[in-house]
N, C-alpha and C positions, 0 to 999 in steps of 0.2 A: 324187287324188293327194295332197292336203294343204293344210293352212295355212301359208302363209310370212310371216315377219315381215321388215319393212323399217323404215328410220327417215322416220319421218313428216315431219320438218323439213330433209330434203335430197332433192334430187332435181329433176327439172326441173320447172319449173313451166309451167303449162298454163291458159289464158283469164286471166280476170280473178279476183282473191280474193287472200286472204291464206295463210300457209302452216298455218294451223288448218284452213281450208276444204279439202275434198278436191274434186278437179275432177270434172264431171258424168261420167255413163258415157258419154254422146256423144262428151265429149272426151276419155275415155280409149280409147275405141274409134277415134278418128279418129287418136289417137296411135300406137295399137296398128297399124293398117292403113296409117299412114305408112311404118313399115319394111319393109312388103313380104315377111312372112315365111311368108305361106301363113296367115294366122288369119281369112280370109272367113267361116270356120264358126265362130268364135268370138263369144259374146254377154259384153258388160260390164253388170255390174250394180254400185251402190254400196248398202252399209249403214253408214252412220257413216263410217268412216275405213278400212272393210275395202273391197277392192276383188274382187267375185265374178266370177270367168270361167268361163263353160260352153261346151261345144261341142266339135268333134272338130280335131284338127291330124294331120298325117301323120306326124310322127316325134317323139322323145324330144327332141331340139335345137330344135324350133320350140315344144314345150312350154315347155322353160325359157326359151328367149328370151322368148315371151310373157308369162311371170312378171316376167322382170326388167322388161321394158318397162313395164309397169304397174306394178310395184314403186316402182321407181325414180324416181317422179313426186311431187312435193311435195302433201303432204295424205294421202298412202296409207301406212298404217301396217302393212297386211297384205293378203295375196292370197290367197282361198281358190281354190283350183283341184280341189276334190274332185271336180265334175263334168265335168273334161275327160278325153275319150277319145283316147288315142295309138293311131292307126289301124295303125300297122305294127312295133308291137313289144308286149312284154310292159313294163309301166311299171316303170322303176327309180326308184331315190330321188336326187335329181339333189343334186350338190354347189355349194354356194354359197359364196360368202368376201364376208364385209363388209370394204371397205377401209378401214384404219387409217391415221392419220397418220402419215406417214414411209414408208407403203407405196409401191411402186412395181410394175409387171409381173412383173420378175426375181424379187423377193423374194417375191411370190406365188407363183410358179411353183416358187421352190425349198421353199417351206412346204407345198405339196400335193404334187409331185411328187419331191421328195428334192434334198439337197445337192448341188451340181453342176448341176441341171437347170434354171438359170435361165432359159437359151437358149431353154427350152421356152415363154418368155413369149407368143410368137408363136401358141401353140395358143390361149392363155387370150384373146389379143387378136383373133383370127380368131371366136373363139367367141362373143364378145359384138360381134360387127358385126350391123347396122349401129348398135347404140345406141351403141358406142363408135367415134368418127373418127379418134382418133390414141391410140397407146399410151401417151404420156406425160401424157394428160389423163385421169385419175381423181382422185376426191375423197374426202374421209373420209365413212363413212355409205353409199356406193354398194354395192350387191352385184353381184357378179360371178359367171357360171357358170363352173365349173370342170370342163372334159370329162374325160373319161379319156384317157389316153395309148394309142395303137395299140399 
């Protein structure tokens, strides 16, 4: 599916260490599993500061959530997901947005869906749950998935 870039110096800190040291594969897999996304058939490896995920997921949304759950971790600069199979659909190119200083979900919704559609921020919030727990708590450098509007 591809290689996705993240900001290595921002994200959730796992375990002990500094921001230059990526978490272990076991720590990343435990973090991914903690979201209960349906990633039990996904394996995680670490190559330098790149997280490599392999396996199978049920649908495109789980694939995208797995990528951002792993990538939005302190010390991870890339997620390689070329060996992840999406079971129930033909793979689509995911749309991600890197949060900039001053962004909020309303502005992100208008930037991605068009002027006057800021109220669709709830679609973005729901698409990023359970990694996001509050629509007001996003930070610069964080990567969010932007689902298509139905």
